[in-house]
C-alpha positions, 0 to 999 in steps of 0.5 A: 713647139708644134707637133706637125707629124701626122696622126696614126690610128692603130686598131689594136684589136684588129691587129690582134685578131689577125695575129690570132688567125695566123697562130697555131691553135694551141698557141691561140688557146694559150694566149686567149686563156692568159688574156681571159685572166685579166680581161674576160670580156676582151678574151671573149670578143677576141675568141669570137673573131679569131676563128678561121674557116679551117677551124670548122674541121675541128667541129663535131658532125652535130655542130657542122649540121647546124650550119645547114639550118642557118646558111643556104646551100649556094653560100656553103658551096661558095665557101667550100671552093678553096678548102681541102677535099676532105673537108668538102666531102665531110661537110657535103656528106652531112647535108641532105641530098638536095642541099648537098647537090646544090652546094656542089653545083656552086662549088664546081661552077666557075665565077668571075669574082669567086675568090672574093665571094668565097672569102665572104661566104666563109666569113658568113659561116664563121660569123654564124658559128660564133653566134651559135657558140656564143648563144650556148 
């Protein structure tokens, strides 16, 4: 008897990463600790990919300042478009004046594809921060 059903590919890692991004921080940390006991390499990979842009509010000022050395001001401005004002103010206040002004200009300018571009900018910053954390 032949099996005529269509094959379905499930990307388990991608699904777990998406789930981790929506979990409260405490639950995410607990789950990743449990995974680390059985598979440290998988736990490390999931940790790197489970960061969300809102997690940067948990970073110290010193850690946030590192962003400015790796990301241009327009990218930071685009990433800050849809975040809380308190995070916008905090991040821009840590940057030098010219950098902050350029980021603010982009942040307050309307673009036709700003939703997509904002998400891409946030993902770039998350990627850079995870690389910085990994290199430590």
